[in-house]
N, C-alpha and C positions, 0 to 999 in steps of 0.2 A: 730448837723447838719453834713450832710455828702455831700461833693461835687460829683455831677454826671456828668455833662457836663460842656463844655466851648465852646462858640460860637466863630466864626472868630473875631468878634469886641471885644471880651475880655469878653463879659457877661458870669458870673459864675452861674449855677442852682445848688442849693442844696436843699436836703431835710430832714427833722426831722425824729424823731422815730414815730412810730404809737401810737398816745396819746390814753389813756384808752376810750375816747369817740369816738375813730375811726377816728379821725381827723389827718391830715398830713399838715405839714407847709412846703411850698416851697418858697425858697427865691431865687431871682436873684439880682445880684450887678454887676456893670460895673464902671471901673475907666474912669473919664470924660476925662481927657488928662494928658499929662505928667507934668503939670504945676499946676494941681489942686489937693489938697490933699484930697478932699472929693470924694465920690462915688455915683453913681446913684443906687437906690435900690427899690425893692418892694417885697411884700409878697403876697402868694396866699394860702388860706386855702382850702384843699381838704377834703371831696369829693364835697363840694358845689361850688368850684372856686369862692371864695370871696376874692377880692383884697383889700389890704390896704397898707399904709404907701408908697404909690407910689411917688417916687422923681426922676426926671430927664428922665423917660421912657414916650413916648408919647403913646396916646391911641392905635395908630396903632401897635406899638410895644408890647404893653400889649396883644392885640389881637392875633398877631402872636405868642407871647410866650405861650398864653393859648392853642392855637392849638397844639404847640409843645409838651406841657405838656400832652395833651390828646393823642397824638401819642407815647408818652412813659410812659403812666400811669403803665404798668406792671412793668417796671424797678423801678419806683418810689415806688410802693406798696412793691415791693421785698426788696428794700433798707430799707424803713421804718420799715417793719416787722423785718428784721434781727437786726436793731438797738435796737429795743424794746425788743429783746430776749437776747441782751448782758447784761453783768454785768454792773453795773453803771461806766460811763467813762466820760471823757471830754464832748465828743459828745451828750451823753444821758443827761448830766446836762445842756447843752447848748440850752435853749428854750426861749420862748417868754418873761419870766418875766425879762430877763436880757437884752433886747433890747428896743430902741425907747421909753425911758421914764418909763419903767417898774420898779418895786421896786428892784429887783436884790438882790445881796449880800451886804456884809457890805462894800467891796471896792468899788462896784458900786454906793452905797448910798453916800459914801464919795465923789467919783467923782461928782456927782450931786448937793452935797450940797456945795462944795468949788470951783466948776470952775467958771470962768468969761466969758470966751468965749463960743461959742455954736458949735454943730455939733460934729463928730466923735464918737457918742455914739455906733455905731455898732461895730467898730473896738476895741474900749476900753472895752466895755462889754465882748467881747470874751477874751480878755486878762484877765479881772476881774475873770472870772470864772475859767480859768486855774491857776491863782495866788491863789485863794481861795481853789481849790482842792489840789494842790502840795505843796503850801508854807504857806498857812494860813495867807497870808497878807491881812490886813483889811483897810490899808490907802495907799493913793498914795506915801506918804512920805517914804514908805517902799520899793517902786519899785526901783530897780536898772536896769541899761542898760541890764546887764547880763540876768536878768529875762525875758525882752522882747525878746532877742536874744533866749534864751531856748525855749520860747513859739513859735517863728517863725521857728525854727528848727523843733519843734514838727509838726507844720503845713505842712512843706515841706516833711517830712517823711509819712504824711498821703495823699500826692498826690496833695497838693496845688501847683499852678503854680507859676513861679518866678515872673510873673507880678503881681499876686494877693499879694505875699509877699511884694513886692515893694510898693504897695499901703498902706498896713499895716504900713510900715515904714514911709511913708509920712503923715499918720494920726497921728502917735505918734509924729512925729516932730511938726506937726501942733498944736497938744494938748499942747506941751512945749512952742512953740511961743507964743501962745495966753494966756496960763496959767501956767507960770514957777513956781508960788507960790505953786502948786499942788505938786511939787516934792522937795526932799531934796537937800541940796547945792551940793553935790558931784554927782548928777545925770547928766549924759552926753546924749545928743540927739543922738537916734540911728541913723546910717546910713548903707547904703548898703555896703560901704567899710568895716565898722566895724563888720557888720553882717558876711560878707565873711571870715573876719580875725577870727571870733569866730567859723565859720564851719571849718576852716584849723586847729584851735587849737584843736578842738574836733575830728579830723580825719575823717571828713566827706567828701565824694567825690563830694557832692552837692554844686554848687554856684548859685548865681542869677545874 
């Protein structure tokens, strides 16, 4: 998935690569508020404009978003085509099997099998894909806070906004709050301050 647009209310619009059957997956997500660790989200499949997994967006908002998608369809098609022509990367691996209850990889399966709380699938699935590709991590017990910070730094370098990164941190803290047994005893909850310190240590000029 590649982020393309961000609205004034913080809604992020991203699109997938061009699937072999000609379909493109467009996702929108929006942080609810500063005190909510979950996000509003919805998926639109092109070219039929089929919506699914709608949570937190009204029918009016979905209709307006669909009109916006139609107005920028050329940019979406261009991005999707470019992604499909790239070598296998994190974003080309990140597709629908990893989100919303899909089978996913071994790490995502472990998450589904051992969690006790609900929610946070979207943000965790994206972490799961990255950890599988870069570190071969298969269980949540293997995840350390530094793995999460490395992933978030990667997203920042791909153009993700600070507000989006903060929502990811909130989600991972929420997972730990509800399911601490998922992680090893040395795991520390990620934080904005901790992530900024990680960025400083890795000589990055970016801060959130």
